[in-house]
C-alpha positions in Angstrom: 0.0 -0.2 0.1 1.0 3.6 -1.0 1.9 6.3 1.8 -1.8 8.0 2.6 -0.6 11.3 2.9 0.4 11.4 -0.7 -2.6 11.9 -3.3 -3.4 9.7 -6.1 -2.1 11.1 -9.2 -4.2 11.1 -12.6 -4.3 12.2 -16.3 -6.2 14.6 -17.7 -6.6 15.7 -21.3 -7.2 19.3 -21.6 -10.0 20.3 -24.0 -8.9 22.6 -27.1 -10.5 25.5 -25.5 -8.3 25.0 -22.2 -4.9 24.0 -23.2 -4.3 27.2 -25.1 -5.3 29.5 -21.8 -3.4 26.9 -19.4 0.0 27.3 -21.5 -0.2 31.2 -21.6 -1.0 31.1 -17.6 1.7 28.8 -17.3 4.1 31.6 -19.4 2.8 34.2 -17.6 3.0 32.7 -13.7 6.0 30.5 -14.4 3.7 27.7 -12.5 3.5 24.2 -14.7 0.2 23.4 -15.9 -0.2 20.4 -13.5 0.1 23.2 -10.4 -2.3 26.0 -12.4 -5.4 22.6 -12.9 -4.6 21.6 -9.3 -5.0 25.2 -7.9 -8.2 25.7 -9.9 -9.8 21.9 -8.6 -8.6 23.1 -5.0 -10.4 26.4 -5.5 -13.7 24.2 -6.7 -14.1 22.3 -4.0 -17.3 24.0 -2.2 -19.0 23.8 -5.4 -18.0 20.2 -6.0 -18.8 19.7 -2.3 -22.4 21.0 -2.9 -23.0 19.4 -6.7 -21.8 16.4 -4.3 -24.8 17.0 -1.9 -27.2 18.1 -4.9 -26.4 14.3 -6.9 -27.3 12.7 -3.3 -30.4 14.5 -2.7 -31.8 15.0 -6.3 -32.4 10.6 -6.0 -34.8 11.7 -3.1 -35.9 15.4 -3.0 -35.9 17.0 -6.8 -36.7 20.8 -5.3 -33.8 20.9 -2.5 -31.7 19.6 -5.4 -32.7 22.6 -7.3 -32.2 25.1 -4.4 -28.5 23.3 -3.9 -27.6 23.7 -7.2 -28.9 27.3 -7.2 -26.9 28.1 -4.1 -23.7 26.4 -5.8 -24.5 28.8 -9.1 -24.3 31.7 -6.5 -21.4 31.2 -5.0 -19.2 30.1 -8.2 -20.2 33.5 -9.7 -19.1 35.1 -6.1 -16.0 33.5 -6.1 -15.4 34.3 -9.8 -16.0 38.0 -9.2 -13.7 38.1 -5.9 -10.8 36.3 -8.1 -11.2 38.8 -11.6 -11.4 41.4 -8.7 -8.4 40.4 -7.1 -6.4 39.7 -10.3 -7.8 43.4 -11.6 -5.9 44.6 -8.6 -2.8 43.4 -9.0 -2.5 43.8 -12.7 -3.5 47.5 -11.9 -0.3 47.7 -9.6 2.5 49.6 -11.1 5.8 48.5 -9.9 7.9 51.3 -8.1 10.3 52.2 -6.1 10.6 50.5 -2.7 11.1 53.0 0.5 14.3 53.8 1.7 14.7 52.7 5.5 16.4 55.5 7.7 19.2 54.5 9.8 18.2 56.2 13.1 
């Protein structure tokens, strides 16, 4: 048996639409594509948990499933908007000189 603290690896094939975006992000950030995908999956875990619950509930209570999917959609929009704002702030910052430290 393997070490339980090490995550299972698996392969994915990005869609033709996703691959150029991943390549561009990798070049701009200096991060490997796999690290970018891992970060995206980690960021999506809350939405995936809601989806998991919604699928489980769908079998017994379709009305509750619709409410859970609406909650997931609202959370996703909120999270994406926040990430876009964070990125816009980072991009808008212009590099400048570091303040000089005075000797006292």
